[in-house]
C-alpha positions as CSV (number, residue, x, y, z in Angstrom):
1,X,37.2,80.0,119.0
2,X,37.3,76.2,118.2
3,X,41.1,75.9,119.0
4,X,42.8,75.6,122.4
5,X,46.5,75.5,122.7
6,X,47.6,72.4,124.6
7,X,51.3,73.2,124.4
8,X,53.5,75.0,121.9
9,X,53.2,72.1,119.4
10,X,49.7,70.8,119.8
11,X,46.2,72.3,119.7
12,X,42.8,70.9,120.6
13,X,39.8,71.7,118.3
14,X,36.2,71.5,119.5
15,X,34.0,70.0,116.7
16,X,30.4,70.9,116.9
17,X,27.4,69.5,114.9
18,X,26.7,71.5,111.8
19,X,30.1,73.2,111.8
20,X,33.3,72.3,109.9
21,X,37.0,72.5,110.5
22,X,39.5,72.2,107.7
23,X,42.9,70.7,108.5
24,X,46.1,69.7,106.7
25,X,46.0,65.9,106.0
26,X,48.1,64.0,108.4
27,X,47.7,66.6,111.1
28,X,45.2,64.6,113.3
29,X,47.0,63.2,116.4
30,X,44.0,61.9,118.4
31,X,40.3,62.5,118.8
32,X,37.3,61.8,121.1
33,X,33.7,61.6,120.2
34,X,31.8,61.0,116.9
35,X,34.1,62.8,114.4
36,X,34.6,62.2,110.7
37,X,37.5,63.1,108.5
38,X,36.9,63.4,104.7
39,X,39.4,64.4,102.0
40,X,38.4,67.8,100.8
41,X,38.2,68.3,97.0
42,X,36.3,71.6,96.9
43,X,39.1,74.0,98.1
44,X,37.5,74.8,101.5
45,X,35.0,77.6,101.7
46,X,36.4,79.2,98.6
47,X,34.9,76.4,96.4
48,X,36.2,75.4,93.0
49,X,37.7,78.8,92.2
50,X,39.8,78.6,95.3
51,X,40.9,75.1,94.4
52,X,41.9,76.2,90.9
53,X,43.7,79.2,92.3
54,X,45.8,77.0,94.6
55,X,46.6,74.6,91.8
56,X,47.8,77.5,89.6
57,X,49.8,78.8,92.6
58,X,51.5,75.5,93.1
59,X,49.9,75.4,96.5
60,X,48.4,71.9,96.5
61,X,48.5,71.3,100.2
62,X,45.8,68.7,100.7
63,X,43.0,69.4,103.2
64,X,40.7,67.3,105.3
65,X,37.1,68.3,106.3
66,X,36.5,67.6,110.0
67,X,32.9,67.2,111.1
68,X,30.8,65.7,113.9
69,X,30.8,66.2,117.6
70,X,33.9,65.8,119.8
71,X,37.4,67.1,120.2
72,X,40.5,66.6,118.0
73,X,44.2,67.0,118.7
74,X,46.2,68.5,115.9
75,X,50.0,68.8,115.4
76,X,52.4,68.2,112.6
77,X,56.1,67.5,112.3
78,X,56.9,68.9,115.7
79,X,56.4,72.4,114.5
80,X,55.4,75.2,116.8
81,X,51.8,76.3,116.5
82,X,50.2,79.7,116.7
83,X,46.5,80.3,116.9
84,X,45.4,83.5,115.2
85,X,41.9,84.9,115.8
86,X,40.3,86.9,112.9
87,X,37.5,89.4,113.5
88,X,36.4,90.1,109.9
89,X,39.8,90.9,108.5
90,X,42.0,88.8,106.1
91,X,45.0,86.6,107.0
92,X,47.7,86.2,104.4
93,X,49.6,82.9,104.9
94,X,51.4,80.3,102.8
95,X,49.3,77.1,102.3
96,X,51.9,74.8,103.7
97,X,51.9,76.7,107.0
98,X,48.2,76.0,107.6
99,X,47.6,73.4,110.3
100,X,43.8,73.8,110.6
101,X,41.2,76.6,110.4
102,X,37.6,77.4,111.2
103,X,35.2,76.4,108.4
104,X,33.4,79.7,108.7
105,X,36.4,81.5,107.1
106,X,36.3,82.3,103.4
107,X,39.4,80.9,101.6
108,X,41.0,82.3,98.5
109,X,44.3,82.9,96.7
110,X,46.1,86.1,96.0
111,X,48.9,86.8,93.6
112,X,51.7,88.4,95.6
113,X,52.7,90.6,92.7
114,X,49.5,92.6,93.4
115,X,50.8,93.6,96.8
116,X,54.0,95.4,96.1
117,X,54.2,95.0,92.3
118,X,57.4,93.4,91.0
119,X,58.9,93.5,94.5
120,X,56.1,91.3,95.7
121,X,57.1,88.7,93.1
122,X,60.8,89.0,94.1
123,X,59.8,88.3,97.8
124,X,58.3,85.0,96.8
125,X,61.6,84.0,95.0
126,X,63.8,85.2,97.9
127,X,61.8,83.6,100.7
128,X,61.3,80.3,98.9
129,X,57.5,80.8,99.0
130,X,55.2,80.8,96.0
131,X,54.2,83.9,94.1
132,X,50.7,83.2,95.3
133,X,49.6,83.1,98.9
134,X,46.5,81.8,100.6
135,X,43.9,84.2,102.2
136,X,41.5,83.5,104.9
137,X,38.8,86.1,105.7
138,X,36.0,86.4,108.2
139,X,35.3,85.7,111.8
140,X,37.1,82.6,113.2
141,X,40.5,81.2,114.1
142,X,43.5,79.7,112.3
143,X,46.3,77.5,113.6
144,X,49.5,78.1,111.7
145,X,52.9,76.3,111.9
146,X,56.3,77.8,112.3
147,X,59.9,77.0,113.5
148,X,61.0,78.0,116.9
149,X,57.9,79.8,118.1
150,X,56.1,82.9,116.8
151,X,55.8,86.5,117.9
152,X,53.0,88.9,116.8
153,X,54.4,92.3,115.9
154,X,51.9,95.2,115.5
155,X,52.0,97.3,112.4
156,X,50.9,101.0,112.6
157,X,50.8,103.8,110.1
158,X,53.5,105.6,112.0
159,X,55.7,102.6,112.5
160,X,56.2,100.1,109.7
161,X,57.9,96.8,110.5
162,X,60.9,95.3,108.7
163,X,61.2,91.5,108.6
164,X,63.7,89.0,107.3
165,X,61.7,87.3,104.5
166,X,62.9,83.9,105.8
167,X,61.3,84.6,109.2
168,X,58.0,85.8,107.8
169,X,55.0,83.6,108.7
170,X,51.8,85.5,108.0
171,X,50.2,88.9,108.3
172,X,46.7,90.4,108.6
173,X,45.0,93.8,108.4
174,X,45.2,96.6,105.9
175,X,48.9,96.1,105.2
176,X,51.2,96.7,102.2
177,X,54.5,94.9,101.7
178,X,57.6,95.7,99.6
179,X,61.0,94.2,99.4
180,X,64.2,96.2,99.7
181,X,67.8,95.4,99.6
182,X,70.0,96.3,102.6
183,X,73.5,95.7,103.7
184,X,73.4,94.8,107.3
185,X,75.2,93.0,110.1
186,X,74.4,89.6,108.8
187,X,76.5,90.3,105.7
188,X,79.3,91.6,107.9
189,X,79.4,88.3,110.0
190,X,78.8,86.0,107.1
191,X,75.2,85.1,107.7
192,X,74.0,86.6,104.4
193,X,74.4,85.1,101.0
194,X,74.7,87.7,98.3
195,X,72.3,90.6,98.6
196,X,70.5,91.0,101.9
197,X,66.7,91.6,101.7
198,X,64.2,93.1,104.1
199,X,60.4,92.8,103.8
200,X,58.8,96.1,104.8
201,X,55.2,96.0,106.0
202,X,53.3,99.2,106.4
203,X,49.7,100.2,107.3
204,X,47.5,98.8,110.1
205,X,47.6,95.2,111.3
206,X,50.1,92.7,112.5
207,X,52.8,90.4,111.2
208,X,53.8,87.0,112.6
209,X,57.5,86.3,112.8
210,X,59.1,82.9,113.5
211,X,62.3,82.5,115.6
212,X,64.1,80.7,112.7
213,X,65.0,81.1,109.1
214,X,64.0,77.5,108.3
215,X,61.3,76.6,105.8
216,X,58.7,74.1,106.8
């Protein structure tokens, strides 16, 4: 794993010869060694198709390619950072939440309507996130950003997880999502605005939830 958590808002990445790390532009705080930073125009490991997919999705978060030999400190906007390790599965995450990720991961774009049909599209509108989401697949690690810290909640076939769409950060595994309306305590105490929504995730995997309803 190239990332080591320094504190809740900063990670250190080990850059090795012949390997790449992709990071959000402006996320580098400091570095040691012989390290280069190059604007990435190829859409990461996903190549041109991935870049076009993100442009269509409105996910134009610019990336940097980090190469060389040394260590780099990453952080951005004082956001909390969570490092997620992938072992061959796929992480679904909004592009603007990506701080940095292992160059070995295959990057792509998925239309949220294909996971949960129309309700998947509604989820994007309700949460303020795009109808498309970024996918990262393979063996490696990803550093994502969130407000107020992140908790990993396991998803099992016997026990689906319901999440406030505004608190959703990312998920991985063989997971389906659907959006449902529900009248809950937040409406009773004035926290809700209009209809209340819950994002239901079922299957096998995990969902990452932030301790806030703020967008990045």
